[in-house]
N, C-alpha and C positions, 0 to 999 in steps of 0.2 A: 504494500500500500504506500502511495506516494508520501503521505503525511507522516508515516511511521519510519520510513527508510531514509528520508533525505533531510528533513528539517526539524526532527524531534529534539535535537540537541541545542537548537538556537533559542535564545531568550526571547527574541522578537522576530518571528519569521518574515514579517512584512519588510523589515530592514535588512535581513540577512540573506534573502534570496538572491541568487546569481542568475545571469541570463541563461545559462545552460539548464537550469532547473525547469524551464518550460518544456523540455523534452520529457522529463520525468513526469510532469503533470499531465502531458498528453497521453503517456503510456497508462497512467492510472485511470484517466477518464475513459480511454478506449477499452481497457480491460473490464471496467465496471458497467459499461453501458450494455443493455441487452442487444445481442447480435441482430435480432429481427427488427430493431428500431434504429439502427445506425444509419441506414440509407433509406431513401424513399423507394416504394415498390413500383410506382408508375410515373410517367412523365420524364422530362429531361433531368438527368442527375445533377445535383447541386455542385457548384465549383468547389465549395468547402464541404468536407464531411461534417457530420454532427459532432464527432469527437474533436475535430479541429476547432469548430466554432465555440464549443463549450470551453475548450482550453483557452481560447482568446478571452472569453468573458471572465473566466476565473482569474487568469493571469493579470488582466487589467485591474480587477478589484483588489488583488493581492499587492500590487506594486505601485499603482498610481491613483486608483479610485476616481475614474472619470464619472462625471455626473450625467452625461447624456450619451446616447448611442452614437450621435454624430461625432462627439469628441473621441469616443472609443474607436470609431471607424478611422478617423484621421490619425489617431495615435498608432494603430496597428499598420496603417498604410505607410507611415513614415519610419517607424522604428523596427517593424518586424516584417518588412516586405521580403526579406530573404527566407524567413521561416514559413511565410504563407504567400508565395509569389502569385497565386491565382485568386486574388480577392474578387468577389462579385461586385457589381454596382451597388451603390448605397441602398437603393430601394429593395433590391433583392436581398441585401444583407439584413435589413430590418425584418423582412418577411421570414427569413430563415431563423432569426433570433426568436420570433414568436413561435415558430414551429418546434424549437428545441426546449421550450419552457416545460412541457411535460417530462422530458428527459432529465432536466435539472431537478425537477421535483422527485423523480425516482432516485437520483443520486443523493439528494438530501434525505430522503426516507431511509436509505441504506446507512447513512452516517449518524442518524439520530441515536442517542444513547437511551433507547426506550426500555431498557431493563434495569435502570437504576432504582434502588429501593428508597432512597431519600432524595426528594426534589424540592426546589425552591420556586415558588410561583409568583408571577407578577404580570402586569400589562403596561403598555405604553401607548400614548397617542401617536398616530402616524398621519399628520395632516396632509391633505392633497393641495391645499392652498391656504393663504392667510384668511383669517375669519372674516375680515371686511369684504373679501371677494367671494365668499361662499355662495351668495345668492346668484351670482353671475357665472359660477363655475358649472360647466356642462359635461365635462368628460366623464366624471364618475358620479353624475347626479343620480343615477338609478340605484346605486348601492352605498354611496357615502352618506354619512349622517353627522349630526352635531353630537358632541359628547363633552362632558365636563369632568375635570379632575382638580387637584389642588392648585394647578397652574392657571386654571380658567377654562374658557370654552375653546373647543377645537372642531374643525370640520374635516372629516375624512374617515380613516379607519383606526382600528385598535389592534395591536399585536399582542397576543397572549402567549406566554412561553413558560415552560418548566425547564430548569437547568439543574445540573448536579454541582457538587462542591468544586469541581474543576472548571466551572462556567461553560460546560458543554451543553448544547441543546438536547433536551430529552423529548420534548413535544412542543409544537407550535400550532397556532391557528390565527387566522386574520379575519376580523369581523368588522362591521360598521362601528363607529366610535361610540354609539349609545348602548352597546352590548354590555351586560353586567359581567364583572370578573368571575363571580362564582359560577355562572352558567357555562363558562368556557372550560371548567375543570374536567368535564366529561371527554374532552378532546385532547387535553394536554397531559392526562393521566391514563394509566392502564392497570392491568392486574399485577404488574411487577412493582408498582409503587406502593410501599408500605407506609411511608410518612410523606405528607405534602405540607410545606411550610409557606404560608402566605401572610399578607397584611390584613388590615381590617376589612377589605373587600371580599374576603373569603370566609367570613364568620356566619354566613347564612345557614341556619340550622337545618332547614329542609334539604338544601343542596348537599350539606355535609353527610346527611343520612343517606341520600341517594348514592353518593360516592362510596360510602362504606358498604352499602348493599351490593353495588355493582363491582367494585374492585377490592374491597377489604382495606381501603386506604384511610388512615387517620389524618385528618386535616388539622394542623396546628396553626392558630392565628392569635394575635394579641387580644386580651380581654377588652370588651366594649367599655368606653369611658364611663358609661352610666351604670355599670355593674357595681353593686355595693360590696359584693364579696368577690375578690379576685384571687384565684388559686392558680399557681403556675409551678409546675415541677422543674427541677433543675435542668433536666435534659431538654425540656421545652424552651426554657430561657436561653440555653446554649444555641439551639437551632434557630431561634428568632434573631439572635445576634448575627447569625451567618446569612440571613436573608438578603442583605444588600448585594450579595454576589450576583443576583439576577438583575439588579439595577445597573451594575457595572457592565453587564452584557448589553443592555439597551444603550448605555452611553457609548460603547464602541460602535454599535450598529448605526446610531444616529449622528454622532459627532465625528467619527473617524472614517466610516465606510459609506457615508452619504445615503442612508436609508430613506430619509425624508426627501421628497422631491415633488415638484409641480410641473416637470417638463413633459412627461408622457402625454400623448394625445389620444389615447384609447385605454379602455379597461385592460385589454391584453398587455398594453405597454406598462401599466402599473404593476400587474402581476409579474411580468417578466423582470422588471427592475427589482422588486422585492425578493423574488426567488434567487436571483443571481447574487444579491448582496448577502442574504442569509446563508446560502450555500458556501460562499467564500468565508464567511465568519466561522462556520462549523469546521472548515478545513484548518483555519488558523487555531481554533480552540483545541482540536485534536492534535495538532502538531506540537503544542506546548506541553503535552503530557509525556 
């Protein structure tokens, strides 16, 4: 596996990667993609294979973090024309990016640490535009929504995630911004999760009972401020102190890997952007262990 054999000893893989590691990344992608989905079955074959395109997308996110597909296309044309001498035209490149989104999702599913017994839960707002422009925003109008957290109102989506103590993703789901955190536990937990640690948004008693009956998972969250009697075991206090690990994951995704964007011009464009960023983050997180 690429992340285990090449960059697991580096403290910061985004800074330590060398140009020749792109070959290792391509080999890992090509080996892990289903053979039946690497190429199209009908029509003219693409200039780039799916493995090559996914390698370009991941390599760009790992080393330079371009915000738009246009910047990414110009970057690979200028700096990696020897690695990929047969780049398609820009419009064909965009179409191919959208076609490989399901393949990126499959790779991400393979990399999720979905058998971790202890997980830390949280959510973060992923706006699609500034709040003052929400009424005129049309690209994601059918699925985006208004949501509020301690930072105020946002318009767009909400990313729910569960991570382990190494800050590796165990489960993720993207919802409209008005979706309640507790309702998302059914997608970011599974039968392998013994303990889930979250903030006050996961204190809903009914949902905790549903998760216990479905997965046998104990949900640990801080006592409600209005509780007169607050009992907290030592192991619960220790786990709650470790909960900021998931907030650190969101900080990397949003502040360093450019997860939040308003550039896509279609819902498929938003999904493609989010998937490639989250997949690249998981590679980085696995490489650090």
